[in-house]
N, C-alpha and C positions, 0 to 999 in steps of 0.2 A: 655577512660573516656566517659560516656554516656552524649550526648548532647540534649536528649529529642526527637530526630527524629528517625523514624523507618528506618532501613537500610535493603536493599535486601540482602539475604544471597548469598555468592559467590557460583557459580556452578562449579563443577569439570570440567576439560577440556574434559573428554570423553562425558559428557552430551552436551556440546557446539557442539562437532563434530557431535553427533547424530542429533541435531536440524538442523545443516547446511545440512546434508544429506537428511533429510525430506524435507527441502525447495527445494533442487535441484531436488528431485524426483517429487515434485508437479509441479515445473517449467517445467521439462521434459515432464510430463504427459500432461500439458496444451499445450505445443508446438506440441506434437503428435496429440492431438485432433484437434488443429487448422489446422495442415497439412492434416489430414484425411478429415476434412470438406472442405478444399480448393480442395483436390483431387476429392472429391465427386461432388462438384459444377462444377469443370472442366470436369468431366466425363459426368454429366448431360448436360452441355452446348455442349460438343463435340458430344454426341450421338444425341442431337436434331438437331444440324447442319448437321450431317451425314445423318440422316433420311430424312430431308427436301431436301438435295442435291440429294439423291437417288430418291425422289419423282419427282424432276425436270428432272433428267436424264430419268426416265421412261416415263414421258410425252413427252420429246424430241424424244424418240424412238416410240412414239404412243402406248406404252404399258400401257393402262389406268388401267387395273386390277392391275398391279404391283404398279402403282402410288397410287391407292386406298389402297393397302396393307401397303405401307410405311406410308401413312397418318394415318392409324389406329394405327400403332405402335407409331408414333410421338405423338398421343393423350395422351399417358401415361406419357409424359415428360412435366412437368408443366411450361415450358418457351416457348418463341417464339409463343405464342398463336395467335398473329395477323398474323404472316406469315403463320401459319397453316391454319387459316381461309381463307386467300387470296388464297392459293394453292387449298383449297377445292372449292373455287369459280371458279378458273380456270379449275379445273377438271370437274366441273358441266357444264361450258361453252363448253368445248370440247365435252361433251356428249349431248349438246343441251338441257340441263335441266336448262332453264334460270330462273326459279323460285327458284330453289336451289341456283343457282349462286347469285341471288339478296340477298337471306337470308345470305349467307356466306360473301358477300361483306359488308353488313350492320354490321355483327359481327366483321369483320376485322376493320371497321371504329371505332366501339365502343372500340376496343382494341388499338386504336392509330396508326393503320397502315397508311402509307403515302397516303395522299389524292390524289396526282397526279397519283399514280399507280392504285388506285381504279377507278378514272375517266377514265383512259385509258382502263382498263378492260371492263368498261361499253360500251365504244365506240367500242371495238373489238367485243363485243357481238352484238351490233347493226349492225356492218359490216357483221358479220357472218350470221345474219338473213336477209341480203339483203337490208338494209336501203340505199335507193338510194342517199340521201344527203351525208351520211358518205362515201359511196363507191366512189362518184365522187369528193369529196372535201378534204377528211381527210387522204388519204393514205400517201402522202408526209410528212405532219406535224407529224403524229403519228410515222412514220418510223424514222424521224429525231431524235426523243427523245426516241427511243425504247431501247437504251442501249443493254442489253443482250437478249432482247425479240424480236429481229428482225424476227425470224422465226415464232413467235406467230402472228405477224402482217401480214406476208405474208400469213400464213395459213387462218386466219380469213377472209381476203379480198378475197382470191381465192375462199373459200367456198361460200362467199356471192355472188360473181360474177357468180359462177356456179348455185347458187340458183336462180338467176335472168336470167339465160340462156344467160349471156354475155360471150360467149365462147372465143371471140377474146381477150377481156380484161384479162380473166383468163389465157389464153395461154401465153399472153405477160408476165404476172407476173411469171408464172411457168417456162418459158424459162430462165428468169433472175435468178430465184431461182436455177435452175439446173446448170447454168453456174457458179454461185458463190459458190455452195456447190456440187462439183462433186462426192462426196462419199455418198450423202444422197439419199436413194431410194424413200423417200416419194414423193417429187415433181415429180419425174419421173413416179411414179405410177399414180398420179393425171393427169399429162399431157397425159399419155397413155390412161387414161379413157376418157379424153376430145376428143382425136383423134378417139377413138373407137366410141363415140357417133356421131362423124362427118363422120363416115365410111371411115376414113383414116387408113385402116387396116394395111398396111405395116409399117407405122410410129408407130402405136400403138404396133405392134408386136415387133419392135426393142426396144422400151422403156420397155416393160414388160420383155423382155429377159435381158435387162440391170439391171432392178430391181432384177431379180433372180440371176444375177451374183454378185450383191452387197449384197444381202440377200437371200441365198438359201432357207430359211425357210419362205419366204413371200408367204403364201398360197393364199392370195387374188390375187396377181400378177399371180400365176400359174393358178388360175381359169380364170382370164380375158384373159390370153394368150390362154388358151384352147378354149374359146369362139371365139376369133379372128381367130384361126386356123380352127375352124368349119366353120366360115363364108367364109374362103378361100378354103373350100373343102379339107383341110388337116386333115381329120377326124381321121385317125389312129394315127397321131402324137398328137392329142388332148387328147387321152384316158389316157395316163400315167399322164399327167398334172392334169386331173380331179380326178384321183384316189388319187394323192397327196393332192390336194385341199380339198378333202372330209375328210381328217384327222382333219381339223378344224371344230368343232361342228357347228358353225353358218353358215358354207358353205356347210355342208353335203348334205342338201336337194337339193340345186341348182346344186351342182357338180354332184351328182348321177343322177339327172334328165337329165342334159346335156350328161352324159356318156350313159344313156339309149338311147338317141337319136342317139349318135354315133354308138351304137351297132346295132340299126335298120338300119342305113345307110349302115353299113358294112355287113348286112344280118344276123346278130346274134340276131334274134328276141327273141329266147328263153332266152338268157342271159339278154336282155333288160327287158323281162317280169318278170324274177326272181328278178332282181334288183328293179324294180318298186313295185312288191308285198311286198318286204321287207321294202321299204321306206314308202309305204302307211300304212302298219301294224304298223310300229314303230312311225311314225310322223303324219299320217293322212293328209299329204301335198296335197292340192287341185290340184296343177299343176301336181303332180305325178299321182294323181287319173285320171285326164283327159288323160294323156299320156297312162296310163294303159288301159283306156276305148277305146282309139283309136286302140290299139292292139287287144282288144276283138272284136271291131267292124269289123276289117279286118278278124277275125276268125269267123264271123257271130254269135257271142254269144250276141245276141241283148238284151235279158232280163238282162244278167249280166251288160251290158253297162247301161241300164236304172236304174238298182239298184245302180250302182256305182255313177251315175251322178245326180240323182234326188235331193239328199241332197246338192250337190255342187251347183247346179243351184239355189236352194232356198236360200242358205247362201251367195253365191257369184254371184249375178246377173251381176256383171261387167265382169265375165269370159265368153267372147263371144264364144271362142272355145269350152268351156264346153257345152254351150247351143246348139251350132251347132251340135256337136256329139250326144248330147241327142236327138235332133229333128230327126236326121237320124235314131237312134235306134227306136224311137217311130213310125216313118213311116214304118219301116220294121216290127214292131209288129202290124201294122194295125190301129194305133190311128192317123189317118190322120188329124183330126181337131186340136188336141193338138200339133202335129208336125208342122202344118202350122202356128199356133200361135207363136211358138218359132222361126221358120224361119223368120217370120215378125219382131220379136223383134231383131233378129240378124242383119237384113238388116237396120232397123232404128238406131240401136246402132252404126253400122259401119258408117252410113251416118252422124250421129251427131258428132262422134269422128273425122271423116275426116274434118268436118267443124271447129271443135275446133282447129285442127292442122293448118288449113288455117289461122284462126284468129291469132294464136300464132306466125305465121311467119311474121305478119305485125305489131306486137305490138311495141309501143314506151315505154319509161321509165319515161315520165313526169307525173305529177299529173293528167293530163287530160286523161291518158291511163287507169285509174282505171276502167272505165266502161267496156272496152274491156277485161281487166284482169278478171273482175267479170263474164262476159259472158262465158269465157273459163272455169272458176271455176265451174259455175253452170252446164255446159254440163258434165264435168267430175263427178260431184257429182251425177247427175241423171243417166248418161249412162255408166260411167267408174268407176275408182277406187276412193273411198272416200279419200284415202291418197293423190292421185294426185290432187283431187279437193281442199283439204286443202292447198296443196302447192301453188296452184293458188290463193286461197283466201289470203294467207299470202303475196304473191307477190303483189296483189292488194292493200293490206294494207300498204306494204312497199313503194309503189310509191305515196300513198296519204292516210295519217293517218286520214284525216278529211272526208273521203268518207263514208257518212252515210250508203248507201246500203251495202257496204262491211262489215262494223261493224255489221249491222243487220244480215247479212248472217253468220258471225262468231259467233254471239250470238246463232243463231239457231243451228249451227253445234255443239257447245259445250254443248248446252242444251241436244241434242240428245245423245252425247257421255257420259255426266254425268249420264243420265238416264240409258243408256245401260251398263255403267261400274261404278256403284256407289262406288266401292271399290278403285277407282283411284282418289285420292284427287286433282291431278293437273288439271283434267277436270273442277271441280267445281271452283277452284281458277281462272282458265283462264276465265271461264264463268263470274265470278263476276267482273273481270277486264274489260271485254268488255262491260258488262252491265253498269258499272260506266262510261266508255268512252261514251257510247250511251247517258247517261244522260247529260254529259258535252257538247256533240254536240248539244243537244236540237233538236227542229224541230218536 
């Protein structure tokens, strides 16, 4: 009997079963999509973690190129951006590119990275640059909270102490580092280098051999051991080490130059000449050119010597041995006046650099030592290497950041560098920073 209401028609059972199947298929598809998304997220998270771990491992092994490569790969993964920026800052610090480090630290801070770690990295950079206050007061407190970054702290402080020529303090840290990490070749190599600078050749030799035992592919240790053996008149034993060291491109020029000197000592002058000719042709290395000129001088090829060394003396006035050999060749060619001029410059340069070494032996490390540091810097800038002069300027700045004459000298240095190398933006940025500091100092 019709009651006035519309009723839904009954569906057959097979239609109900079909609808339930469609629901189950939709539900199953949704689950599969959710699982795939979760797997994808897990894969992204894991891959990011893995690449950043590999970056840290590469830096721990001092393989900065591999670290850079892993960081480039990690940039494709859109998570952990703060950690990526922090590791880029650390890599820049390791390379002494402190402007890039500052930029990456700022980026890490914007991305919410832990402030405590950012501040510690800044202090490590200051230590690495030889900041006297940090070096003398902050090692213990920073080390205490270093967590997994203990070796980063050791390395930054050791490099800073070496930068400030505090060899005893650096040696003390390195000895402790070696004792606590018996399988780490890096502190042994640094300690061997300190002993080498102090003419403790036997101790340096033992450490370099230990480094090569731990890491047979350590080309820098092979090169340093070769030089130590040359100093001990073990010339023949040094040759194979230098051949091996030359396989590393950045060591090739120095290793081949040292090997040529070995050949000359062993009476193999022709082999030395051929090696030097190849090196000069491929790299234009100034030191190799001077060594080749000495061989030509002994062979009485005076015009060849003059032709080789005239551009070297003009471009590198700090190379006293080049000027001396050049003057000898000019004298033999009959140009007495020009030869005497160059001999006088050699004598004056040697006198000034000897005076700088005497001053360096008596330097303190307090703020009042900035004047003496600056005197040494100016001697090296005028008579020696500009790179060495800059190091002394930065040491002067490290002991007293309020020392106006040092800041003025740094402004002058970076003005000259930025004019000479306009395509290197870091020079202009550094110049601007020191100009701003000069304004703040007033006077």
